[in-house]
Backbone atoms as SQL, in Angstrom:
CREATE TABLE atoms (id INTEGER PRIMARY KEY, chain TEXT, resi INTEGER, resn TEXT, atom TEXT, x REAL, y REAL, z REAL);
INSERT INTO atoms VALUES
  (1, 'A', 1, 'UNK', 'N', 96.905, 150.881, 68.467),
  (2, 'A', 1, 'UNK', 'CA', 97.712, 149.615, 68.226),
  (3, 'A', 1, 'UNK', 'C', 98.528, 149.301, 68.159),
  (4, 'A', 2, 'UNK', 'N', 99.110, 148.423, 68.245),
  (5, 'A', 2, 'UNK', 'CA', 100.882, 147.907, 68.298),
  (6, 'A', 2, 'UNK', 'C', 101.255, 147.515, 66.871),
  (7, 'A', 3, 'UNK', 'N', 102.175, 148.233, 66.503),
  (8, 'A', 3, 'UNK', 'CA', 102.699, 147.639, 65.336),
  (9, 'A', 3, 'UNK', 'C', 104.720, 147.268, 65.872),
  (10, 'A', 4, 'UNK', 'N', 104.627, 145.784, 65.328),
  (11, 'A', 4, 'UNK', 'CA', 106.114, 145.289, 64.945),
  (12, 'A', 4, 'UNK', 'C', 106.409, 145.849, 63.700),
  (13, 'A', 5, 'UNK', 'N', 107.459, 145.852, 64.165),
  (14, 'A', 5, 'UNK', 'CA', 108.563, 146.665, 62.574),
  (15, 'A', 5, 'UNK', 'C', 109.434, 146.489, 62.313),
  (16, 'A', 6, 'UNK', 'N', 109.918, 145.226, 61.889),
  (17, 'A', 6, 'UNK', 'CA', 111.566, 144.972, 61.278),
  (18, 'A', 6, 'UNK', 'C', 112.411, 145.842, 61.031),
  (19, 'A', 7, 'UNK', 'N', 113.980, 145.761, 61.586),
  (20, 'A', 7, 'UNK', 'CA', 114.840, 146.942, 60.885),
  (21, 'A', 7, 'UNK', 'C', 114.935, 146.980, 59.862),
  (22, 'A', 8, 'UNK', 'N', 116.178, 145.783, 59.688),
  (23, 'A', 8, 'UNK', 'CA', 116.961, 146.056, 58.031),
  (24, 'A', 8, 'UNK', 'C', 116.020, 145.524, 56.866),
  (25, 'A', 9, 'UNK', 'N', 115.645, 146.538, 56.377),
  (26, 'A', 9, 'UNK', 'CA', 114.874, 146.037, 54.957),
  (27, 'A', 9, 'UNK', 'C', 113.458, 146.803, 54.909),
  (28, 'A', 10, 'UNK', 'N', 113.194, 147.330, 56.694),
  (29, 'A', 10, 'UNK', 'CA', 111.920, 147.923, 56.207),
  (30, 'A', 10, 'UNK', 'C', 112.514, 149.308, 56.945),
  (31, 'A', 11, 'UNK', 'N', 113.192, 150.182, 58.112),
  (32, 'A', 11, 'UNK', 'CA', 113.424, 150.930, 58.569),
  (33, 'A', 11, 'UNK', 'C', 115.068, 151.469, 57.587),
  (34, 'A', 12, 'UNK', 'N', 115.767, 150.421, 57.329),
  (35, 'A', 12, 'UNK', 'CA', 116.748, 151.142, 56.646),
  (36, 'A', 12, 'UNK', 'C', 116.616, 149.860, 55.701),
  (37, 'A', 13, 'UNK', 'N', 117.678, 150.428, 54.417),
  (38, 'A', 13, 'UNK', 'CA', 118.230, 149.285, 53.356),
  (39, 'A', 13, 'UNK', 'C', 118.916, 148.087, 54.171),
  (40, 'A', 14, 'UNK', 'N', 118.928, 146.898, 53.551),
  (41, 'A', 14, 'UNK', 'CA', 119.638, 145.268, 54.317),
  (42, 'A', 14, 'UNK', 'C', 121.350, 145.950, 53.316),
  (43, 'A', 15, 'UNK', 'N', 122.184, 145.979, 55.279),
  (44, 'A', 15, 'UNK', 'CA', 123.398, 146.047, 54.446),
  (45, 'A', 15, 'UNK', 'C', 124.044, 145.220, 56.074),
  (46, 'A', 16, 'UNK', 'N', 123.343, 144.619, 57.124),
  (47, 'A', 16, 'UNK', 'CA', 123.957, 144.054, 57.623),
  (48, 'A', 16, 'UNK', 'C', 125.222, 143.593, 57.809),
  (49, 'A', 17, 'UNK', 'N', 125.976, 143.520, 58.396),
  (50, 'A', 17, 'UNK', 'CA', 125.776, 144.169, 60.169),
  (51, 'A', 17, 'UNK', 'C', 126.031, 145.376, 60.026),
  (52, 'A', 18, 'UNK', 'N', 126.189, 146.288, 59.017),
  (53, 'A', 18, 'UNK', 'CA', 126.354, 147.734, 59.131),
  (54, 'A', 18, 'UNK', 'C', 124.498, 147.996, 59.008),
  (55, 'A', 19, 'UNK', 'N', 124.762, 149.291, 59.447),
  (56, 'A', 19, 'UNK', 'CA', 123.303, 149.801, 59.502),
  (57, 'A', 19, 'UNK', 'C', 122.768, 150.845, 57.550),
  (58, 'A', 20, 'UNK', 'N', 122.274, 150.446, 57.019),
  (59, 'A', 20, 'UNK', 'CA', 122.012, 150.839, 55.680),
  (60, 'A', 20, 'UNK', 'C', 121.437, 152.203, 55.650),
  (61, 'A', 21, 'UNK', 'N', 121.402, 152.820, 55.103),
  (62, 'A', 21, 'UNK', 'CA', 120.257, 153.894, 54.952),
  (63, 'A', 21, 'UNK', 'C', 118.916, 154.354, 55.199),
  (64, 'A', 22, 'UNK', 'N', 117.917, 154.889, 55.766),
  (65, 'A', 22, 'UNK', 'CA', 117.145, 155.153, 56.358),
  (66, 'A', 22, 'UNK', 'C', 115.864, 155.080, 55.153),
  (67, 'A', 23, 'UNK', 'N', 114.987, 154.135, 54.541),
  (68, 'A', 23, 'UNK', 'CA', 114.617, 154.211, 53.661),
  (69, 'A', 23, 'UNK', 'C', 113.147, 155.436, 53.956),
  (70, 'A', 24, 'UNK', 'N', 112.774, 156.437, 53.008),
  (71, 'A', 24, 'UNK', 'CA', 112.290, 157.709, 52.914),
  (72, 'A', 24, 'UNK', 'C', 110.533, 157.643, 54.172),
  (73, 'A', 25, 'UNK', 'N', 110.718, 158.168, 54.551),
  (74, 'A', 25, 'UNK', 'CA', 109.804, 158.094, 55.583),
  (75, 'A', 25, 'UNK', 'C', 109.156, 156.897, 56.637),
  (76, 'A', 26, 'UNK', 'N', 109.662, 155.899, 57.533),
  (77, 'A', 26, 'UNK', 'CA', 109.960, 155.278, 58.279),
  (78, 'A', 26, 'UNK', 'C', 110.159, 155.889, 59.649),
  (79, 'A', 27, 'UNK', 'N', 111.053, 156.712, 59.682),
  (80, 'A', 27, 'UNK', 'CA', 110.810, 157.387, 61.308),
  (81, 'A', 27, 'UNK', 'C', 109.656, 158.526, 61.139),
  (82, 'A', 28, 'UNK', 'N', 109.969, 158.889, 60.769),
  (83, 'A', 28, 'UNK', 'CA', 108.637, 160.354, 60.668),
  (84, 'A', 28, 'UNK', 'C', 107.499, 159.361, 60.302),
  (85, 'A', 29, 'UNK', 'N', 106.836, 158.622, 59.788),
  (86, 'A', 29, 'UNK', 'CA', 105.975, 157.715, 60.136),
  (87, 'A', 29, 'UNK', 'C', 105.196, 157.458, 60.953),
  (88, 'A', 30, 'UNK', 'N', 106.458, 156.224, 62.057),
  (89, 'A', 30, 'UNK', 'CA', 106.974, 155.979, 63.133),
  (90, 'A', 30, 'UNK', 'C', 106.957, 156.527, 64.430),
  (91, 'A', 31, 'UNK', 'N', 107.450, 157.919, 64.222),
  (92, 'A', 31, 'UNK', 'CA', 107.501, 158.918, 64.816),
  (93, 'A', 31, 'UNK', 'C', 105.265, 159.569, 64.839),
  (94, 'A', 32, 'UNK', 'N', 104.937, 159.755, 64.124),
  (95, 'A', 32, 'UNK', 'CA', 103.652, 160.035, 63.901),
  (96, 'A', 32, 'UNK', 'C', 102.609, 159.189, 64.127),
  (97, 'A', 33, 'UNK', 'N', 103.309, 157.785, 64.408),
  (98, 'A', 33, 'UNK', 'CA', 101.792, 156.646, 64.974),
  (99, 'A', 33, 'UNK', 'C', 101.817, 156.561, 66.645),
  (100, 'A', 34, 'UNK', 'N', 103.588, 156.787, 67.148),
  (101, 'A', 34, 'UNK', 'CA', 103.440, 157.225, 68.282),
  (102, 'A', 34, 'UNK', 'C', 102.572, 158.454, 68.527),
  (103, 'A', 35, 'UNK', 'N', 102.888, 159.379, 68.483),
  (104, 'A', 35, 'UNK', 'CA', 102.184, 160.563, 68.820),
  (105, 'A', 35, 'UNK', 'C', 100.412, 160.463, 68.995),
  (106, 'A', 36, 'UNK', 'N', 100.467, 159.306, 67.837),
  (107, 'A', 36, 'UNK', 'CA', 98.630, 158.803, 67.988),
  (108, 'A', 36, 'UNK', 'C', 98.070, 158.140, 68.906),
  (109, 'A', 37, 'UNK', 'N', 99.295, 157.472, 69.444),
  (110, 'A', 37, 'UNK', 'CA', 99.058, 157.042, 71.159),
  (111, 'A', 37, 'UNK', 'C', 99.419, 155.433, 70.995),
  (112, 'A', 38, 'UNK', 'N', 100.207, 154.822, 69.644),
  (113, 'A', 38, 'UNK', 'CA', 99.838, 153.528, 69.222),
  (114, 'A', 38, 'UNK', 'C', 101.701, 153.255, 69.785),
  (115, 'A', 39, 'UNK', 'N', 101.737, 152.350, 69.732),
  (116, 'A', 39, 'UNK', 'CA', 103.040, 151.482, 70.114),
  (117, 'A', 39, 'UNK', 'C', 103.868, 150.996, 68.886),
  (118, 'A', 40, 'UNK', 'N', 105.174, 151.089, 69.397),
  (119, 'A', 40, 'UNK', 'CA', 105.890, 150.816, 68.221),
  (120, 'A', 40, 'UNK', 'C', 107.308, 149.863, 68.932),
  (121, 'A', 41, 'UNK', 'N', 106.923, 148.336, 68.318),
  (122, 'A', 41, 'UNK', 'CA', 107.918, 146.936, 69.191),
  (123, 'A', 41, 'UNK', 'C', 109.436, 147.125, 67.496),
  (124, 'A', 42, 'UNK', 'N', 110.464, 146.875, 68.196),
  (125, 'A', 42, 'UNK', 'CA', 111.610, 146.995, 67.055),
  (126, 'A', 42, 'UNK', 'C', 111.307, 145.418, 66.692),
  (127, 'A', 43, 'UNK', 'N', 110.995, 144.482, 65.947),
  (128, 'A', 43, 'UNK', 'CA', 111.259, 142.912, 66.102),
  (129, 'A', 43, 'UNK', 'C', 112.392, 142.996, 64.613),
  (130, 'A', 44, 'UNK', 'N', 113.807, 142.254, 65.461),
  (131, 'A', 44, 'UNK', 'CA', 114.528, 141.963, 64.633),
  (132, 'A', 44, 'UNK', 'C', 115.516, 140.786, 64.898),
  (133, 'A', 45, 'UNK', 'N', 116.781, 140.612, 64.026),
  (134, 'A', 45, 'UNK', 'CA', 116.950, 139.370, 64.490),
  (135, 'A', 45, 'UNK', 'C', 118.487, 139.963, 64.806),
  (136, 'A', 46, 'UNK', 'N', 118.786, 140.928, 64.952),
  (137, 'A', 46, 'UNK', 'CA', 119.767, 141.734, 64.933),
  (138, 'A', 46, 'UNK', 'C', 119.826, 141.416, 66.903),
  (139, 'A', 47, 'UNK', 'N', 121.184, 141.226, 67.715),
  (140, 'A', 47, 'UNK', 'CA', 121.247, 141.258, 68.269),
  (141, 'A', 47, 'UNK', 'C', 122.207, 141.660, 69.320),
  (142, 'A', 48, 'UNK', 'N', 122.510, 142.201, 71.153),
  (143, 'A', 48, 'UNK', 'CA', 123.729, 142.079, 71.443),
  (144, 'A', 48, 'UNK', 'C', 124.534, 143.662, 70.556),
  (145, 'A', 49, 'UNK', 'N', 125.347, 143.994, 70.866),
  (146, 'A', 49, 'UNK', 'CA', 125.677, 145.276, 69.921),
  (147, 'A', 49, 'UNK', 'C', 125.175, 145.306, 68.905),
  (148, 'A', 50, 'UNK', 'N', 124.727, 144.666, 68.312),
  (149, 'A', 50, 'UNK', 'CA', 123.760, 144.893, 66.766),
  (150, 'A', 50, 'UNK', 'C', 122.705, 145.773, 67.402),
  (151, 'A', 51, 'UNK', 'N', 121.946, 145.311, 68.482),
  (152, 'A', 51, 'UNK', 'CA', 120.882, 146.506, 68.971),
  (153, 'A', 51, 'UNK', 'C', 121.365, 147.456, 69.490),
  (154, 'A', 52, 'UNK', 'N', 122.659, 147.460, 70.241),
  (155, 'A', 52, 'UNK', 'CA', 122.996, 149.018, 71.055),
  (156, 'A', 52, 'UNK', 'C', 123.689, 149.511, 69.801),
  (157, 'A', 53, 'UNK', 'N', 123.846, 149.763, 68.100),
  (158, 'A', 53, 'UNK', 'CA', 123.904, 149.862, 67.728),
  (159, 'A', 53, 'UNK', 'C', 123.015, 150.646, 66.943),
  (160, 'A', 54, 'UNK', 'N', 121.795, 149.946, 66.604),
  (161, 'A', 54, 'UNK', 'CA', 120.413, 149.969, 66.319),
  (162, 'A', 54, 'UNK', 'C', 119.629, 150.858, 66.442),
  (163, 'A', 55, 'UNK', 'N', 120.482, 150.769, 68.080),
  (164, 'A', 55, 'UNK', 'CA', 119.255, 151.636, 68.976),
  (165, 'A', 55, 'UNK', 'C', 119.543, 153.372, 68.986),
  (166, 'A', 56, 'UNK', 'N', 121.125, 153.159, 69.156),
  (167, 'A', 56, 'UNK', 'CA', 121.921, 154.633, 69.180),
  (168, 'A', 56, 'UNK', 'C', 121.224, 155.054, 67.538),
  (169, 'A', 57, 'UNK', 'N', 121.735, 154.576, 66.511),
  (170, 'A', 57, 'UNK', 'CA', 121.209, 154.580, 65.249),
  (171, 'A', 57, 'UNK', 'C', 119.646, 155.840, 65.495),
  (172, 'A', 58, 'UNK', 'N', 118.572, 154.485, 65.471),
  (173, 'A', 58, 'UNK', 'CA', 117.418, 155.561, 65.863),
  (174, 'A', 58, 'UNK', 'C', 117.246, 156.785, 67.071),
  (175, 'A', 59, 'UNK', 'N', 118.027, 156.699, 68.007),
  (176, 'A', 59, 'UNK', 'CA', 118.020, 158.091, 68.605),
  (177, 'A', 59, 'UNK', 'C', 118.417, 159.243, 68.154),
  (178, 'A', 60, 'UNK', 'N', 119.979, 159.082, 67.620),
  (179, 'A', 60, 'UNK', 'CA', 120.393, 159.896, 66.685),
  (180, 'A', 60, 'UNK', 'C', 119.205, 160.283, 65.611),
  (181, 'A', 61, 'UNK', 'N', 118.052, 159.789, 64.549),
  (182, 'A', 61, 'UNK', 'CA', 117.200, 160.275, 64.273),
  (183, 'A', 61, 'UNK', 'C', 115.627, 160.645, 64.988),
  (184, 'A', 62, 'UNK', 'N', 116.219, 160.897, 66.290),
  (185, 'A', 62, 'UNK', 'CA', 114.987, 160.907, 66.935),
  (186, 'A', 62, 'UNK', 'C', 113.940, 160.257, 67.818),
  (187, 'A', 63, 'UNK', 'N', 113.945, 158.565, 67.582),
  (188, 'A', 63, 'UNK', 'CA', 112.946, 157.804, 67.643),
  (189, 'A', 63, 'UNK', 'C', 113.560, 157.286, 68.815),
  (190, 'A', 64, 'UNK', 'N', 112.903, 157.265, 69.262),
  (191, 'A', 64, 'UNK', 'CA', 112.800, 155.762, 70.666),
  (192, 'A', 64, 'UNK', 'C', 111.822, 154.867, 71.000),
  (193, 'A', 65, 'UNK', 'N', 112.164, 153.009, 70.331),
  (194, 'A', 65, 'UNK', 'CA', 110.395, 152.583, 69.598),
  (195, 'A', 65, 'UNK', 'C', 110.166, 152.427, 71.198),
  (196, 'A', 66, 'UNK', 'N', 108.963, 151.972, 71.811),
  (197, 'A', 66, 'UNK', 'CA', 108.724, 151.761, 72.821),
  (198, 'A', 66, 'UNK', 'C', 109.076, 150.107, 73.723),
  (199, 'A', 67, 'UNK', 'N', 109.301, 149.246, 72.349),
  (200, 'A', 67, 'UNK', 'CA', 110.023, 147.750, 72.821),
  (201, 'A', 67, 'UNK', 'C', 110.946, 147.149, 71.572),
  (202, 'A', 68, 'UNK', 'N', 111.900, 147.023, 72.054),
  (203, 'A', 68, 'UNK', 'CA', 113.054, 145.558, 70.686),
  (204, 'A', 68, 'UNK', 'C', 112.784, 144.496, 71.707),
  (205, 'A', 69, 'UNK', 'N', 112.221, 143.488, 70.341),
  (206, 'A', 69, 'UNK', 'CA', 112.387, 142.143, 70.632),
  (207, 'A', 69, 'UNK', 'C', 111.597, 141.901, 72.014),
  (208, 'A', 70, 'UNK', 'N', 110.856, 142.351, 72.007),
  (209, 'A', 70, 'UNK', 'CA', 110.056, 141.782, 73.096),
  (210, 'A', 70, 'UNK', 'C', 108.152, 142.509, 73.232),
  (211, 'A', 71, 'UNK', 'N', 107.700, 141.955, 74.301),
  (212, 'A', 71, 'UNK', 'CA', 106.335, 142.502, 74.407),
  (213, 'A', 71, 'UNK', 'C', 106.181, 143.528, 75.227),
  (214, 'A', 72, 'UNK', 'N', 105.707, 144.119, 75.124),
  (215, 'A', 72, 'UNK', 'CA', 104.816, 145.323, 75.729),
  (216, 'A', 72, 'UNK', 'C', 104.064, 144.926, 77.319),
  (217, 'A', 73, 'UNK', 'N', 104.850, 144.344, 78.460),
  (218, 'A', 73, 'UNK', 'CA', 104.246, 144.092, 79.050),
  (219, 'A', 73, 'UNK', 'C', 103.465, 144.546, 80.119),
  (220, 'A', 74, 'UNK', 'N', 103.638, 146.052, 80.087),
  (221, 'A', 74, 'UNK', 'CA', 102.641, 146.620, 80.670),
  (222, 'A', 74, 'UNK', 'C', 101.284, 146.757, 80.216),
  (223, 'A', 75, 'UNK', 'N', 100.738, 146.290, 79.020),
  (224, 'A', 75, 'UNK', 'CA', 99.701, 145.995, 78.466),
  (225, 'A', 75, 'UNK', 'C', 99.096, 144.120, 78.691),
  (226, 'A', 76, 'UNK', 'N', 99.900, 143.498, 79.363),
  (227, 'A', 76, 'UNK', 'CA', 99.582, 141.927, 79.248),
  (228, 'A', 76, 'UNK', 'C', 100.102, 141.057, 78.914),
  (229, 'A', 77, 'UNK', 'N', 101.035, 141.416, 77.708),
  (230, 'A', 77, 'UNK', 'CA', 101.890, 140.863, 76.748),
  (231, 'A', 77, 'UNK', 'C', 103.175, 140.128, 77.127),
  (232, 'A', 78, 'UNK', 'N', 103.231, 138.968, 77.905),
  (233, 'A', 78, 'UNK', 'CA', 104.054, 138.628, 78.650),
  (234, 'A', 78, 'UNK', 'C', 104.919, 137.368, 78.033),
  (235, 'A', 79, 'UNK', 'N', 104.119, 136.577, 76.599),
  (236, 'A', 79, 'UNK', 'CA', 104.448, 135.626, 75.983),
  (237, 'A', 79, 'UNK', 'C', 106.012, 135.879, 75.342),
  (238, 'A', 80, 'UNK', 'N', 106.054, 134.980, 74.904),
  (239, 'A', 80, 'UNK', 'CA', 107.299, 134.604, 74.284),
  (240, 'A', 80, 'UNK', 'C', 107.403, 134.939, 72.431),
  (241, 'A', 81, 'UNK', 'N', 106.067, 134.997, 71.823),
  (242, 'A', 81, 'UNK', 'CA', 106.015, 135.826, 70.640),
  (243, 'A', 81, 'UNK', 'C', 105.321, 137.266, 70.187),
  (244, 'A', 82, 'UNK', 'N', 106.194, 137.655, 69.376),
  (245, 'A', 82, 'UNK', 'CA', 105.728, 138.761, 69.818),
  (246, 'A', 82, 'UNK', 'C', 104.382, 139.355, 69.383),
  (247, 'A', 83, 'UNK', 'N', 103.990, 139.966, 70.316),
  (248, 'A', 83, 'UNK', 'CA', 102.179, 140.285, 69.776),
  (249, 'A', 83, 'UNK', 'C', 102.160, 141.956, 69.311),
  (250, 'A', 84, 'UNK', 'N', 101.165, 141.962, 68.326),
  (251, 'A', 84, 'UNK', 'CA', 101.354, 143.125, 68.153),
  (252, 'A', 84, 'UNK', 'C', 99.159, 143.472, 67.160),
  (253, 'A', 85, 'UNK', 'N', 99.329, 144.013, 66.364),
  (254, 'A', 85, 'UNK', 'CA', 98.309, 143.984, 65.916),
  (255, 'A', 85, 'UNK', 'C', 98.198, 144.040, 64.333),
  (256, 'A', 86, 'UNK', 'N', 99.532, 144.713, 63.742),
  (257, 'A', 86, 'UNK', 'CA', 100.067, 144.810, 62.376),
  (258, 'A', 86, 'UNK', 'C', 100.997, 144.954, 62.632),
  (259, 'A', 87, 'UNK', 'N', 102.500, 143.962, 61.400),
  (260, 'A', 87, 'UNK', 'CA', 103.317, 143.902, 61.679),
  (261, 'A', 87, 'UNK', 'C', 104.048, 143.860, 60.558),
  (262, 'A', 88, 'UNK', 'N', 105.426, 144.513, 60.471),
  (263, 'A', 88, 'UNK', 'CA', 105.712, 145.500, 59.453),
  (264, 'A', 88, 'UNK', 'C', 106.953, 144.587, 58.964),
  (265, 'A', 89, 'UNK', 'N', 107.482, 143.987, 58.037),
  (266, 'A', 89, 'UNK', 'CA', 108.642, 143.739, 57.456),
  (267, 'A', 89, 'UNK', 'C', 108.734, 143.426, 56.137),
  (268, 'A', 90, 'UNK', 'N', 109.876, 143.632, 55.510),
  (269, 'A', 90, 'UNK', 'CA', 110.069, 143.681, 54.011),
  (270, 'A', 90, 'UNK', 'C', 109.784, 142.258, 53.604),
  (271, 'A', 91, 'UNK', 'N', 109.710, 141.146, 54.389),
  (272, 'A', 91, 'UNK', 'CA', 109.928, 139.515, 53.948),
  (273, 'A', 91, 'UNK', 'C', 108.862, 139.085, 53.865),
  (274, 'A', 92, 'UNK', 'N', 108.069, 139.017, 54.655),
  (275, 'A', 92, 'UNK', 'CA', 106.535, 139.278, 54.952),
  (276, 'A', 92, 'UNK', 'C', 105.581, 139.076, 53.833),
  (277, 'A', 93, 'UNK', 'N', 104.538, 138.732, 53.386),
  (278, 'A', 93, 'UNK', 'CA', 103.501, 138.156, 52.368),
  (279, 'A', 93, 'UNK', 'C', 102.123, 138.740, 53.188),
  (280, 'A', 94, 'UNK', 'N', 101.094, 139.578, 52.878),
  (281, 'A', 94, 'UNK', 'CA', 101.749, 140.068, 51.203),
  (282, 'A', 94, 'UNK', 'C', 102.991, 141.195, 51.674),
  (283, 'A', 95, 'UNK', 'N', 103.663, 141.110, 51.141),
  (284, 'A', 95, 'UNK', 'CA', 104.850, 142.825, 51.158),
  (285, 'A', 95, 'UNK', 'C', 104.747, 144.046, 51.799),
  (286, 'A', 96, 'UNK', 'N', 105.246, 143.968, 52.690),
  (287, 'A', 96, 'UNK', 'CA', 105.656, 145.912, 52.870),
  (288, 'A', 96, 'UNK', 'C', 105.178, 146.498, 51.458),
  (289, 'A', 97, 'UNK', 'N', 104.188, 147.233, 52.289),
  (290, 'A', 97, 'UNK', 'CA', 104.129, 149.053, 50.866),
  (291, 'A', 97, 'UNK', 'C', 104.800, 149.472, 50.747),
  (292, 'A', 98, 'UNK', 'N', 104.918, 150.159, 52.020),
  (293, 'A', 98, 'UNK', 'CA', 106.291, 150.794, 52.219),
  (294, 'A', 98, 'UNK', 'C', 105.585, 151.866, 53.309),
  (295, 'A', 99, 'UNK', 'N', 106.310, 153.200, 53.595),
  (296, 'A', 99, 'UNK', 'CA', 106.253, 153.904, 54.360),
  (297, 'A', 99, 'UNK', 'C', 105.188, 155.040, 54.084),
  (298, 'A', 100, 'UNK', 'N', 104.924, 155.386, 53.289),
  (299, 'A', 100, 'UNK', 'CA', 104.000, 156.155, 52.291),
  (300, 'A', 100, 'UNK', 'C', 102.870, 155.512, 52.423),
  (301, 'A', 101, 'UNK', 'N', 102.654, 154.130, 51.835),
  (302, 'A', 101, 'UNK', 'CA', 100.929, 153.444, 52.149),
  (303, 'A', 101, 'UNK', 'C', 100.656, 153.562, 54.024),
  (304, 'A', 102, 'UNK', 'N', 101.901, 153.280, 54.618),
  (305, 'A', 102, 'UNK', 'CA', 101.360, 152.753, 56.521),
  (306, 'A', 102, 'UNK', 'C', 100.799, 154.267, 56.493),
  (307, 'A', 103, 'UNK', 'N', 101.391, 155.419, 55.748),
  (308, 'A', 103, 'UNK', 'CA', 100.875, 157.159, 56.428),
  (309, 'A', 103, 'UNK', 'C', 99.466, 156.937, 56.236),
  (310, 'A', 104, 'UNK', 'N', 99.456, 156.212, 54.230),
  (311, 'A', 104, 'UNK', 'CA', 98.015, 156.676, 54.059),
  (312, 'A', 104, 'UNK', 'C', 97.287, 156.268, 54.369),
  (313, 'A', 105, 'UNK', 'N', 96.990, 154.643, 54.745),
  (314, 'A', 105, 'UNK', 'CA', 95.989, 153.692, 55.458),
  (315, 'A', 105, 'UNK', 'C', 96.209, 154.628, 57.435),
  (316, 'A', 106, 'UNK', 'N', 97.164, 154.005, 57.994),
  (317, 'A', 106, 'UNK', 'CA', 96.912, 154.555, 59.695),
  (318, 'A', 106, 'UNK', 'C', 96.727, 155.695, 59.902),
  (319, 'A', 107, 'UNK', 'N', 97.557, 156.811, 59.473),
  (320, 'A', 107, 'UNK', 'CA', 97.219, 158.201, 59.394),
  (321, 'A', 107, 'UNK', 'C', 96.223, 159.174, 59.181),
  (322, 'A', 108, 'UNK', 'N', 96.674, 159.120, 57.836),
  (323, 'A', 108, 'UNK', 'CA', 95.547, 159.769, 56.924),
  (324, 'A', 108, 'UNK', 'C', 94.280, 158.860, 56.908),
  (325, 'A', 109, 'UNK', 'N', 93.899, 157.993, 57.143),
  (326, 'A', 109, 'UNK', 'CA', 92.615, 157.071, 57.312),
  (327, 'A', 109, 'UNK', 'C', 91.938, 157.373, 55.594),
  (328, 'A', 110, 'UNK', 'N', 93.101, 156.633, 54.990),
  (329, 'A', 110, 'UNK', 'CA', 92.995, 156.896, 53.392),
  (330, 'A', 110, 'UNK', 'C', 92.506, 155.251, 52.915),
  (331, 'A', 111, 'UNK', 'N', 91.518, 154.334, 52.546),
  (332, 'A', 111, 'UNK', 'CA', 91.384, 153.241, 52.397),
  (333, 'A', 111, 'UNK', 'C', 91.605, 152.909, 50.803);
């Protein structure tokens, strides 16, 4: 599966232009999803140097996304709109349930 994940408010607390504290379970859960063969696209409004800082922040935590603000072209998704099977965003409807629920459903298979 492909997961499009917002950064501010979903992976870390909102403190833009700074990067807030990591939300519990974010990096760990995304890493587990990747180890299972899923793809992670970071889908953010950050641009330019803010994306550079975000990539460094993720790298310092041992996480490298499969893409940032673009589709996985190797899978044939070359459109402007980000394609994903699931979108995780703190400002979505229904609301993002948090990383514990993501792990429960997508990793442990609990419904």
